[in-house]
Each structure stands twice: as C-alpha cells, then as structure tokens.
N, C-alpha and C positions, 0 to 999 in steps of 0.2 A: 067507393071502393074500400075505404077504411071501415065503413059501417058493415060491409059484408064480411070483414075479418073480425068482427066482434067488438069493434070500438064503439064506445058510447057516442051519442051525438056531440056532446061537449068535447070529448077527446078528439073526435074526427075534425071538429072545427079548429082545435088547437094544433092538430097535425097539419092541417092546411096552412095555418099561420106559420108553422115551421118552414114550409116551402118558401113562403114570402120572406121570412127572416134570412134564410139561406141565400135568396136572391140578392138581398142587400149586401151580404158578405161577399158573394161571388162578383157582384158589380164592382165593389171596392177593390177586390183582388185583381180583377182583369183591368180595371182602370190603372192600377199600379203597373201591371204588365205592359200596357200600352205606353205609359210614360217612360218605362225602362227600355223600350224597344224590343220587348219580348212578347209581342201580341200573339203570334202564331203558336209559340211554345205554351203560353198561358191558355189559349183556347183549346189546344189539343189536350193539355193536362186536364182541363175542366171537363171536356167531353169524355175522356178516358175514365176519370173518376166517376162521372155520372153513369156511364155504361156499367162499371163494376157495381155501383150502388143498385142499379136495376137488377142485376144478376143476384146480388145478395138478398134482395127482397124474398126471393124464392127459397133461399137457404136458411134464413133466420126466422125465428118465431115472430108472429105478427104482434105479439104483446111484449111489453118491456121497452127498454131504452133503445134497442137496436133500430127499430123502425123509426123512432123519433130522429135519430142521428141520420139515417138514410134519407128521410124526408128533407132534412136540412141540406144534405149533400146534393140531392137531386135539384133542389131549388137553387142552390149555389151554382151548380154547373149550367143548368138550362137558362135561368134568368141572367146570370153573369155573362154568359156568352151572347145573349140577346143584347145586353148593354154594349158589349164590345162590337157586335155587328152594326149596331146603330151608329157608334162612333166611327167605325171604319167606312160606313157609307158616305160620311162627310169628306173623307180623304180620297175615296175612290173616284168620285165623279169630278170632271173638270169644272172650274168655276162657272162657266157659261150655263151649265145645266145642273148644277149642284142641288139647288132647291127642288127641282123636278125629280132628280134621282133619289134624294132622301125621301121625298113624298112617296115615290113608287116603292121604295124599300119598306117604308112604314106601312104602306097599304097592303103589301104582301104579308107582312107580319100580322096585321089586323085580320086578314082573311083566315089565317091559321088560328087566331084567337077566337074567331067566330065558329069555325068548323070543328075545332077540337072538342068542345063540350057536347056538340051534337053527336059526333062520332063516338065519343066516350059514353054518352048516354045510350046510344044504340048498342054498343058492345056490352054494357052492363045489362041492358034489357035482354040480350041474347044469353045471359047468364054464363058468359065466358069466365073461367076461373081467374081470380085476381092474379095468381102467379103467372098465368099465361099472358094476361094484359101487361103486367110489369115486365115480364121477359120479352114480350114483343116490342116494347119501347126501346130495347137495346138497338134494334135495327135502325130506326131513324137517327139515333145518337151516333152510331158508327158511321152512317152515311154523312152526317154533318162533319164528322172528323175527316172523312175522306175528301169532302168538298173543300174544307179548309186547307188540307194538304195540296189539293189541286191548284188552289189559288195562292199558295204560299208565296210564290215569287211576286205576285201582284201586291199582296198584303205587306210583305216585307219591304218592297220598293216604296210603297205609298205610306205605310204607317210606321214601319220599324226604322226608318232612316233618321 
C-alpha cells in the first residue's frame, strides 16, 4: 500500500516498522490503563484515535512526516488494543475454563492474522485506491469501539475493579 503511494521499498519497510513501534507504545499505554482501572476508557480512546488516523490518511499528503506519525498511531491503537483484549480474556473466563477460553480468544485472533494479508492482497490486486482502503478500515475500528461499549459492564466488572 505504501509502495503504491510512491514510497521506496526501504521507506515502506520502515513505515511498517513504525506500525510495530506504535504497537509497543500502545501496549504499554493500555497496560497502564488496565492497572489504573481505566480499561474501557483506554480502549475506546485508542480505537477513536485510530479511526481518526485512518480518516487523516485521506486528507494528508502521503509523503512527509504526517504519514509516519499516522502509521505509528494506527499501530498504537490496533496492537495496543489487541494486548488489552488478550489480558482481558484472562479475567473474563472463570478459572475452570480459563486456559481454554484464552486459547479460543488467541485462535480467533490468529485467524484474523492469517486472513488479513490474504484479503489485503486481494484488495490491492483489484487496484482499489489506497485512500479507499484506509478509509474503509474506519468501519471495523468503529465496530470494535461499539463492541467494547456493549461489553463495558462486563469489562469494568471483571477488569476495572
């Protein structure tokens, strides 16, 4: 996707690394939120900032510092929330089935990790405009935000107490 926006191969690789670096930052931030009893608020904030970042990809030029920052923000929100969800799965399931529940939660995450590059490659092969791809990613991010709000009482009862 970055290459289609004119990024060199080395810059595209570094941009991908920015996503991972953002994930480390987001994971640390959301771990702090969990420790402070602010899990839901932290997750909602991270999803909201991620959704805004996806919208800004369409508004800002693809060269320069702006996209580097947006890649970091997206990585922070997406990966950070994944870390928080993994931690919450340990508090959600009762002790009798905790290992099984965590295994199932991790398995569902792995299915997404397997399917997303396949679907992404298919979308790029169809030559969908990068701005449409990035804009379309706002939808699942907002859906995740809604799901967290739906389960707010469960998360707060289990993890924010």
